[in-house]
N, C-alpha and C positions, 0 to 999 in steps of 0.2 A: 504493500500500500504506500509506504513512504517513498519508495523509488518512483512509483507512478506520479506522485504529487511533485517531486523534485524535478521531474522531466517536463512538466507542463511548459515552463518558461523556455527551457533549453531546446525543445523540439517544435517551437511554434514559428519557425522562420522560413517556412516553405512559401515561395511565391513564384508564379510564372512557370511552374513545372506541370501544371494541371493535376497537382497532388495536394493533399491536405492532411492534417492530423485530426482525428476524431476521438474525443474523450468519451468513453463508454461508461454508462452508469445504469443502475436499476432503481425503479421506483416502487417495487412491491408487486403484489398480485392485482390483476384486473378482475373484472366481474366473472371472467371465465377461468379464474385461478391460474392464469398464465403470468409469467414474470418476464415481460418483454425487455429487450435491450434498447436503451435510448442513447442518443448521442448529441454532442455539441462540438462545434469547431473549436479546436484549441486556441485559435486566434482570439476568440471571444473570452477566454478564461484568464482571469488575473491570477487566481490561485484556488486550490481546493484544500480544505482543512477540516479537522474534526469539529463537529458542531459546537460552536461557542455558545455562551449564554445569550439568550434572546429576551429582550424587554418587550412585553406586550404593549400595544398602543391602543388606547380607547378610540373607537370609531374607525379603526383601520379597515381598508377594503377587504372584501372576502378573499380568502386564500393568502392573505399577508399575515404571517405569524407574529410579526413585530419587527424590531430593528436590532441589529448587532453592531457592536463597536469593533471594527476591523482595522487595526493599526491606526487608530485615531479618527477613522472615518465612519460615520453612522450610515449603515447600509440596510435598506429594507430586505426582509427575508420572505421569499415566496414559497409557499407549500406546494411544490411541484406535483407530488403524488396526488394530492387532493384535487388539483386543477385538472389533471388528465384522467382522474377516476381510478387511481390505484390505492391499494392499502398496504403500506410498508409495515414491517415488523417494528421498525424504529427509524427516526430521521437522524442518521449518524453523521452525514457529511454535508458541508456547505460548499457549493461551487460558487465562487465569487466571479461575476462576469462584468465586463465593461462593454457597453453596447449603446450605440447612438448617443454618445457623450454622457451616459449615465452609468452608475455602478449599482448593481443589485446582487443579492444572493439567492441561489436556488437550493432549497433543502431537498436532499435525496437520501435514499436508503443506503446505497453503497456505490463506490466508484470501482470499476473493474480494471480497465487498461486504456492505453492510447494506441490507436491503430493508424498507420499511414495508408492512405487509399488514393487511387486514381479517381478523379471526378467522373470518369467514364463508368465507374461502378456505382454511381449514385443516380437514382431515378427520381423524376419529379413525382411527388405524391399526388398533386392535382391531376397530372396526366394519367395516373393510375387509379383515379376515382377514390382517393383516400382523403387528402386535405385535412381540414380541421386544424389541430394544433401541430400537425406534422407537415413540414415543408418538403421533405424528401426521404427516400428510403435507400439505405446503403447496404450493398451486398458485401458482407464481411469476408467471405471466402472467395479466393481466386478461382476455385472450381465452380463454374456456373451451375453445376448440378446440385450443389449443396445449397441449403436454404437459410443459413444463419443471417438474419437481417437486423439492422439497427434503424430505429425510427429517429430521424433528425428533426428536432423541434424547431418550429417557426417562432424564434424569439421575438420577432416584431409583433406577432399576434399575441403571444403571451403577455408582453408588456402593455399592449393596447387594451387587452381584456382585464388585466389585473391592476395596472397603474396607468389609467388613461390620461392622467394629468401630465405624465412625462412625454406623451406623444403630441408633438406640435401639429396643430391644425393649419391648413393652408388658408392664408388670408390673401385673396387675389390682389388687394390694394398694395400689399408689400412685395409682391413678386417682381414688380418692375414693368418696364415698357415691353410691348409685344416683340416677339422675335421676328426679324425680317428674314424670311426664308425664300429661296428661289421658288417661283411658282411651280406647283406640282410636286415639290419635294416634301419629305417627312423627317421627323426625328424617329429613329429606330431605337427603342428602349428594351432592355432585358433585365428582369429581376424575377427571382423564383418565389418571392413572398407576395401573397395576395394583398396584404396590408400595404406593403411598399409600393406595389403597382398602383393601388388606388390613390396613394398620396402623390405619386409621380404624375398620374393622369390629371389630377387636379391642378398641379403646377403647369403642365403643358397646356391644359385648357385655358388657364389664366393668362398664359403667354400667347394665346391664339395660334398655337403651333400644331399642325396636323401631325399625327404620330401613328406608329405601328408598335404594338406591345407584344413582347415575347417572354417566355417563362424560363428559358435556359440560354446559356452561351451558344450551344449547338444550334438551337432553333434560330437564334439571331444570325448566326453565321450562314445557315441555310437560306434564310430570307435575304441576306445581303447578296448571296450568289444569284438568287433568282432575280433580284432587282438589277444586278449588274448585267445579267443576260437580257433582261427586258430593255435596259438602256441601250445595249449594243444593237439589238434588233431594231430599235427606233432611231438609230443614228445619233444617240445622245450620250453624254458622259454620265457616269453613275452619280455624280454630284447633282445632276438634275433630278434624281430620284431620292437621294438620301442626303439631307443637309448635315446630319450629325448622328453619332451613335452615343447613347447613354447606357452604361452598363454597370451592374452590380459586380462584385468580385466573387462571392460564394454562390455558385450555381451548379445544379446537377449537370453532368455530362461534359461541360466545358466551363472553366472559370473565366472571370473577366479579364485577367491578365493574359491568358492564352488567346482569348478572342481578340484583344487589342493587338497582340503581336501578329496574329494571322492577318488582321486587317492591314497593318503597316508593312507586312511582307508581300502583300498582293499589289502588283503594279496598278491594277484597276481601282483599288479601294484606298490606297495609302493616303490620299489627300483628304479623305473624309475625317473631320475632327472627331476625336473620341474623348468623352468625359467619363471618368470612373466615379461612381456614386456608391459609397460603401459605409457600412457600420464599422468597418475595421479601420480605426484611426491609427495614427502614428507616422513618424517621419520615414521609417523604413518602407512602409507601403507607398507613401507619396513619392519617395525616391524611385522605387521600382516602377511606379506608374510612368514616370518620366523616361526611365530606361527602356520601356517597351514602346514608347512613342505617344503616350496619351497626351492630349492637349490640356487636360484638366483633371483634378482630383478634388472631390468635395465630400465631406463626411455627412452621413445622414443625421438627422433630417431637419434642415432649415430651408424652407421654401425659397426665401430670398437669396440665400447663398447658391442654391441649385440654379435658380434663374440667372444669377450673375455669371456663374461658371459656364453655362450653356451659351450665353450671349457673348462672353469673352472668347470662347473657343471658336464659335462661328465667325465672329468678326476677324479673328486672327487668320483663320483659314481663307476668308474672303480677301484679305490684304495680300496673302501669299499668292493667290491665284493670278 
């Protein structure tokens, strides 16, 4: 157990390899007496520790156990088993996460291990008619005939449902002036979270920007290829079809860094500005975004900053043309 926790920080530096680290944990038995494996990207994990003392808060939202003092910071503690309908033997471990500029703790039954996976082994939960609190399903075994799966939680939905005050709503008046796009072109956006997509859509609508929304990096890449082929058939440049790409980092099948690198390596697509929009903050991620050629990197979720990043990236690309 101690080895697993010590490795969380050391092994969270994968970027641009289409691989990631998944911290696996259990929440107890569900209604069918199954003990499913759940997972969270190590990039989101600040630390995992034996459950500290929790102070109950009068009037706390449902599924919030209270707050804990973690290294001088007061952190709300979410009862994750209760939220997803599991019954643990005990809440033994607190997973402290940093997500969308906020810190919160998830109480879980136990932590098992960290696994390094290819994003290609992760499938969209929505595409497989699951959804809910689960954003994707990871195949843990390299042998596709084996069925050991991990349910990757949609942290954005968890926070919106449990701590809605931490989720910033889109104020159209603060998003800024409308985007000036080439006639007939769209913003191609990719994000695997339903909550994130709905927020992005509100921003793009406030910017009066037509858009195409996709759920994975691979889906976005396939759509780009189709649009490039359409442009060629019509005697146009792909820029007449796609004004910019807005991509999340963590996505099933293909991550945002890989998507960006593929765009910038493609002679037809490389002039399309790319803005990475992610809950994974930090200088290392921003540096890597520049290294793979992205024109912008903005942390989730501040509507005004997203609008500014898109406007700047498109203006810069227009000036280069």
